[in-house]
C-alpha positions as CSV (number, residue, x, y, z in Angstrom):
1,X,-117.6,-1.4,-40.5
2,X,-114.6,-3.5,-41.1
3,X,-111.3,-2.5,-42.7
4,X,-112.0,-4.3,-45.9
5,X,-115.2,-2.5,-46.5
6,X,-113.8,0.8,-45.6
7,X,-110.8,0.5,-47.9
8,X,-112.5,-1.1,-51.0
9,X,-114.0,2.1,-52.5
10,X,-111.0,4.4,-53.0
11,X,-108.7,1.5,-53.8
12,X,-110.9,0.3,-56.6
13,X,-110.0,3.2,-58.9
14,X,-110.3,2.1,-62.6
15,X,-108.3,3.9,-65.2
16,X,-110.9,3.1,-67.8
17,X,-113.3,5.3,-65.9
18,X,-111.3,8.4,-66.7
19,X,-113.9,11.1,-67.9
20,X,-112.3,11.7,-71.3
21,X,-115.5,13.5,-72.5
22,X,-115.9,15.5,-69.3
23,X,-114.7,19.0,-68.5
24,X,-111.2,19.7,-67.3
25,X,-112.1,20.0,-63.7
26,X,-113.7,16.5,-63.7
27,X,-110.5,15.1,-65.4
28,X,-108.2,16.7,-62.8
29,X,-110.4,15.5,-60.0
30,X,-110.0,12.0,-61.3
31,X,-106.2,12.3,-60.9
32,X,-106.7,13.0,-57.2
33,X,-108.1,9.5,-56.8
34,X,-104.6,8.2,-57.4
35,X,-103.0,10.8,-55.1
36,X,-105.0,9.7,-52.1
37,X,-103.7,6.1,-52.4
38,X,-100.2,7.3,-51.2
39,X,-98.8,6.1,-47.9
40,X,-98.6,8.5,-45.0
41,X,-97.3,8.4,-41.4
42,X,-99.6,6.2,-39.3
43,X,-102.0,6.4,-42.3
44,X,-103.0,9.9,-41.2
45,X,-103.6,11.1,-44.8
46,X,-102.7,14.7,-43.9
47,X,-103.7,16.3,-47.2
48,X,-106.4,18.4,-48.9
49,X,-106.8,19.2,-52.6
50,X,-108.5,21.9,-54.6
51,X,-109.1,21.4,-58.3
52,X,-109.4,24.1,-60.9
53,X,-109.5,24.1,-64.7
54,X,-105.7,24.1,-65.1
55,X,-104.2,23.2,-61.7
56,X,-104.4,21.1,-58.6
57,X,-103.4,22.5,-55.2
58,X,-102.2,20.3,-52.4
59,X,-102.6,21.6,-48.9
60,X,-101.4,20.5,-45.5
61,X,-104.2,19.2,-43.3
62,X,-102.7,20.0,-39.9
63,X,-105.7,18.5,-38.0
64,X,-104.0,15.2,-38.9
65,X,-100.6,16.1,-37.7
66,X,-99.0,13.8,-35.2
67,X,-97.9,16.5,-32.8
68,X,-96.0,14.2,-30.4
69,X,-94.4,11.6,-32.8
70,X,-93.7,14.1,-35.5
71,X,-93.1,17.2,-33.6
72,X,-91.0,18.9,-36.3
73,X,-93.6,17.9,-39.0
74,X,-91.0,16.2,-41.1
75,X,-93.2,13.1,-41.7
76,X,-96.2,15.4,-42.4
77,X,-94.4,16.9,-45.5
78,X,-92.9,13.5,-46.5
79,X,-96.4,12.2,-46.7
80,X,-97.5,15.1,-48.8
81,X,-94.6,14.3,-51.2
82,X,-95.9,10.8,-51.6
83,X,-99.3,12.1,-52.6
84,X,-97.7,14.6,-55.0
85,X,-95.7,11.9,-56.7
86,X,-98.8,9.7,-57.2
87,X,-100.5,12.7,-58.7
88,X,-97.7,13.3,-61.2
89,X,-97.4,9.7,-62.1
90,X,-101.2,9.7,-62.9
91,X,-100.9,13.0,-64.8
92,X,-98.1,11.6,-66.9
93,X,-100.2,8.4,-67.7
94,X,-103.2,10.4,-68.8
95,X,-101.1,12.6,-71.2
96,X,-100.8,15.8,-69.2
97,X,-97.8,18.0,-69.3
98,X,-97.2,19.6,-65.9
99,X,-95.1,22.0,-63.8
100,X,-94.9,21.8,-60.1
101,X,-94.3,24.8,-57.8
102,X,-93.4,24.0,-54.2
103,X,-94.6,26.2,-51.3
104,X,-95.6,29.1,-53.5
105,X,-96.8,31.1,-50.5
106,X,-93.8,30.2,-48.3
107,X,-93.3,27.6,-45.6
108,X,-95.7,29.2,-43.1
109,X,-98.7,28.6,-45.5
110,X,-100.7,25.4,-45.6
111,X,-100.3,25.4,-49.4
112,X,-97.6,22.7,-50.0
113,X,-97.6,22.6,-53.8
114,X,-99.4,23.7,-57.0
115,X,-99.4,21.4,-60.0
116,X,-100.2,23.3,-63.3
117,X,-101.5,20.8,-65.8
118,X,-101.5,21.2,-69.6
119,X,-104.2,19.1,-71.3
120,X,-103.2,17.8,-74.6
121,X,-99.8,19.1,-73.8
122,X,-96.6,17.1,-74.1
123,X,-96.4,14.7,-71.2
124,X,-92.8,14.2,-70.0
125,X,-93.1,10.4,-69.9
126,X,-90.3,10.6,-67.4
127,X,-91.8,8.1,-65.1
128,X,-92.0,4.4,-66.2
129,X,-95.5,3.4,-67.2
130,X,-95.5,0.5,-64.8
131,X,-95.4,2.9,-61.9
132,X,-98.9,4.0,-62.7
133,X,-100.2,0.4,-62.7
134,X,-98.4,-0.1,-59.3
135,X,-100.3,2.7,-57.5
136,X,-103.3,0.6,-56.4
137,X,-101.1,-2.4,-55.9
138,X,-98.5,-0.9,-53.5
139,X,-98.7,-1.9,-49.9
140,X,-96.7,-1.1,-46.8
141,X,-95.5,-4.5,-45.6
142,X,-95.3,-5.2,-41.9
143,X,-94.2,-8.9,-42.3
144,X,-90.9,-10.5,-41.5
145,X,-88.8,-10.7,-44.7
146,X,-87.0,-13.9,-45.8
147,X,-83.5,-12.3,-45.9
148,X,-83.0,-13.3,-49.5
149,X,-80.5,-10.9,-51.0
150,X,-81.8,-8.4,-53.6
151,X,-80.3,-9.2,-57.1
152,X,-78.1,-6.5,-58.5
153,X,-80.6,-5.7,-61.2
154,X,-83.1,-4.9,-58.5
155,X,-80.6,-2.6,-56.8
156,X,-80.0,-0.8,-60.1
157,X,-83.8,-0.3,-60.7
158,X,-84.3,1.0,-57.2
159,X,-81.3,3.3,-57.3
160,X,-82.5,4.7,-60.7
161,X,-85.4,6.2,-58.8
162,X,-83.0,8.8,-57.5
163,X,-83.0,11.6,-60.1
164,X,-80.6,13.8,-58.2
165,X,-83.2,16.5,-57.4
166,X,-81.7,17.7,-54.1
167,X,-82.5,14.4,-52.3
168,X,-80.6,11.2,-52.4
169,X,-81.3,7.5,-51.9
170,X,-78.8,5.4,-49.9
171,X,-79.1,1.6,-49.9
172,X,-77.0,-0.7,-47.8
173,X,-76.7,-4.4,-46.9
174,X,-73.8,-3.9,-44.5
175,X,-74.4,-6.2,-41.5
176,X,-72.6,-3.7,-39.1
177,X,-74.9,-0.9,-40.1
178,X,-77.9,-3.2,-39.7
179,X,-76.8,-4.0,-36.1
180,X,-76.3,-0.3,-35.3
181,X,-79.7,0.6,-36.7
182,X,-81.2,-2.4,-34.8
183,X,-79.9,-1.0,-31.5
184,X,-81.4,2.4,-32.4
185,X,-84.8,0.8,-33.1
186,X,-84.7,-0.8,-29.7
187,X,-83.8,2.5,-28.0
188,X,-86.4,4.4,-30.0
189,X,-89.2,2.0,-29.1
190,X,-88.3,2.1,-25.4
191,X,-88.2,6.0,-25.4
192,X,-91.5,6.4,-27.2
193,X,-93.5,3.8,-25.3
194,X,-92.3,5.2,-22.0
195,X,-93.9,8.6,-23.0
196,X,-97.6,8.7,-21.9
197,X,-98.3,11.5,-24.4
198,X,-96.9,9.5,-27.3
199,X,-98.9,6.4,-26.3
200,X,-102.0,8.5,-26.0
201,X,-101.5,9.9,-29.4
202,X,-100.9,6.5,-31.0
203,X,-103.9,5.1,-29.1
204,X,-106.1,7.9,-30.5
205,X,-105.2,7.1,-34.1
206,X,-105.6,3.4,-33.5
207,X,-109.0,4.1,-32.1
208,X,-109.9,5.9,-35.3
209,X,-109.3,2.7,-37.3
210,X,-106.5,4.1,-39.4
211,X,-104.9,0.7,-39.9
212,X,-108.0,-1.0,-41.2
213,X,-108.7,-3.2,-38.1
214,X,-112.3,-3.8,-37.1
215,X,-113.8,-1.1,-34.9
216,X,-113.8,-3.2,-31.7
217,X,-110.2,-4.3,-32.2
218,X,-109.2,-0.7,-32.8
219,X,-110.7,0.3,-29.5
220,X,-109.0,-2.5,-27.7
221,X,-105.7,-1.6,-29.3
222,X,-106.3,2.1,-28.3
223,X,-106.8,1.2,-24.6
224,X,-103.8,-1.2,-24.6
225,X,-101.4,1.3,-26.1
226,X,-102.6,4.2,-24.1
227,X,-102.5,2.6,-20.6
228,X,-99.8,-0.1,-21.0
229,X,-96.2,0.3,-21.7
230,X,-95.7,-2.1,-24.6
231,X,-92.2,-0.9,-25.5
232,X,-90.2,-4.1,-24.8
233,X,-92.5,-6.3,-26.8
234,X,-92.7,-3.8,-29.7
235,X,-88.9,-3.4,-29.7
236,X,-88.4,-7.2,-30.0
237,X,-90.8,-7.4,-32.9
238,X,-89.3,-4.4,-34.7
239,X,-85.8,-5.8,-34.2
240,X,-86.9,-9.1,-35.8
241,X,-88.4,-7.1,-38.7
242,X,-85.3,-5.1,-39.2
243,X,-82.8,-7.9,-39.1
244,X,-84.8,-10.0,-41.5
245,X,-84.5,-7.2,-44.2
246,X,-81.6,-7.7,-46.6
247,X,-81.4,-4.0,-47.4
248,X,-81.9,-0.8,-45.4
249,X,-82.5,2.6,-47.1
250,X,-82.1,6.2,-46.1
251,X,-83.3,9.2,-48.1
252,X,-81.4,12.3,-47.2
253,X,-81.4,15.9,-48.4
254,X,-78.8,18.6,-48.9
255,X,-81.1,21.1,-47.2
256,X,-83.4,20.5,-44.2
257,X,-86.4,22.4,-45.3
258,X,-90.1,21.7,-46.2
259,X,-89.4,21.5,-50.0
260,X,-86.7,18.9,-49.4
261,X,-89.0,16.9,-47.2
262,X,-91.7,17.0,-49.9
263,X,-89.1,15.8,-52.5
264,X,-88.0,13.1,-50.1
265,X,-91.5,11.8,-50.1
266,X,-91.6,11.9,-53.8
267,X,-88.4,9.9,-54.0
268,X,-89.7,7.4,-51.5
269,X,-92.9,6.9,-53.4
270,X,-91.0,6.3,-56.6
271,X,-89.0,3.6,-54.8
272,X,-92.1,2.1,-53.3
273,X,-93.9,1.9,-56.6
274,X,-90.8,0.5,-58.4
275,X,-90.4,-2.1,-55.6
276,X,-94.1,-3.1,-56.1
277,X,-93.4,-3.8,-59.8
278,X,-90.4,-6.0,-58.8
279,X,-92.1,-8.0,-56.0
280,X,-90.0,-6.2,-53.3
281,X,-91.6,-5.4,-50.0
282,X,-91.2,-2.0,-48.4
283,X,-91.7,-1.0,-44.7
284,X,-90.9,2.5,-43.3
285,X,-89.2,2.4,-39.9
286,X,-89.3,6.1,-39.0
287,X,-89.1,6.0,-35.2
288,X,-85.3,6.4,-35.3
289,X,-85.8,9.8,-37.0
290,X,-88.5,10.9,-34.5
291,X,-86.0,11.2,-31.7
292,X,-83.3,13.9,-32.3
293,X,-80.3,12.2,-30.7
294,X,-81.0,9.0,-32.8
295,X,-81.6,11.0,-35.9
296,X,-78.1,12.5,-35.4
297,X,-76.7,9.0,-35.1
298,X,-78.4,7.9,-38.4
299,X,-76.8,10.9,-40.1
300,X,-73.4,9.6,-39.0
301,X,-74.0,6.3,-40.8
302,X,-74.5,7.8,-44.2
303,X,-71.5,8.9,-46.4
304,X,-69.5,11.9,-45.3
305,X,-70.7,15.1,-46.9
306,X,-74.3,13.8,-47.1
307,X,-77.3,15.8,-45.9
308,X,-80.0,15.4,-43.4
309,X,-81.8,12.0,-43.1
310,X,-85.5,12.5,-44.0
311,X,-86.9,8.9,-44.2
312,X,-85.7,5.4,-43.3
313,X,-87.2,2.1,-44.5
314,X,-86.4,-1.6,-45.1
315,X,-86.6,-3.5,-48.3
316,X,-86.7,-7.3,-49.1
317,X,-88.7,-10.2,-50.3
318,X,-91.5,-11.8,-48.2
319,X,-95.1,-12.6,-47.9
320,X,-97.5,-10.0,-49.4
321,X,-99.5,-7.7,-47.1
322,X,-103.2,-8.3,-46.8
323,X,-105.9,-5.8,-47.3
324,X,-104.9,-2.2,-48.0
325,X,-105.4,0.4,-45.2
326,X,-108.5,2.5,-45.4
327,X,-108.6,5.8,-47.3
328,X,-110.8,8.8,-46.7
329,X,-113.6,9.3,-49.3
330,X,-112.7,11.9,-52.0
331,X,-115.3,14.2,-50.7
332,X,-113.4,14.6,-47.4
333,X,-110.1,15.6,-48.9
334,X,-111.2,17.6,-52.0
335,X,-112.7,21.1,-51.9
C-alpha cells in the first residue's frame, strides 16, 4: 500500500459530515478526527483518546516513544500538545465551550489532558476561524526555502499566536544566529548518525512507513539508515535547509515540566496553522534539542532571562510539500 492510499482516509475529514443529529459521544468522537491530523516527532502519533458524553481524554501512548532520540520524552509531550490544540480549534469551530485540565493524575500517569466540553455552551471563539480550515491543509515542509524575507505583517500574525500562557515564541532572522544554529545542526547530525542505537531506532520507524513512502522504499531506507553512517550527507542537506530559511524560531518555557511541553506543542501548532493560512512553510529541526550540550547552547541564544527551549523550527516561503504523511485509523487511537 503506498503512502497516498494510506494517508487519504483520515486526511479527508469533512466538516459537513459533523453528526449534528447524533448523540454527544458521536459528536465528540468527530472532533478527534481533527486531533489526529496534528504533527508529531517522526510522525509517531504517540496519542490515544477516550470519549465520553462530556469530555475527551488524551493519553500518552508510550509504545510510540522514541527512547533514543527523545530520551527525556520532551518531543512526546510536545506532540501531544499539537493534537490537543487541533482538538480545541475543532471544538471552538463546532460551537463548544471547553475547559482543559493538564495532567490531572500527575506527571507519572499516562493521562496527559482532559478536555471538558459544553455542548451549546459559549464557545470562546478565541482562535481565528481560518485555523480550523488549515488543519487538513497543514504540512511539514522538507524543501529548501527561497530565502525571501517574511513581511512584517506575517511576523506580526505569527507572533500573535503567543498568548503568554507560560510559553514564548522567539523569532529571529539574525544571520549570526543562523550560522551558530547551522553549526549545531552539523554537530547534531554527526553525533546522532554515529550512534548505532539511534540509527536502528530511526530505521525501525522508517521501516514502518511513517513518512508515507512506499513499503519497499521504506524497507530500503530502514536498512540504509541502520547499517550505514549517513551523518555527513544528512548534515550537508540539513545545513542547506536551515540556511535557506529566512526565519528561525524557538519556543521556550518558564518551567521545564510536562505541562509546559504540552503547552509548547499547542503554541507550535497555532503557529503552524497560522503559517498555513499565510502560505508560509514550517519545518521542525529538533535534533539540536535532542543532545543536552547543544540544547544548552540553544538556550544561550535566546534572550537573557528566558526559559528552557522546547521546540525549534524554520519558517519561510517555498515549494509546497506533496502528499501528507499517513495517519493511523481512528479505531487504533480511540477507545
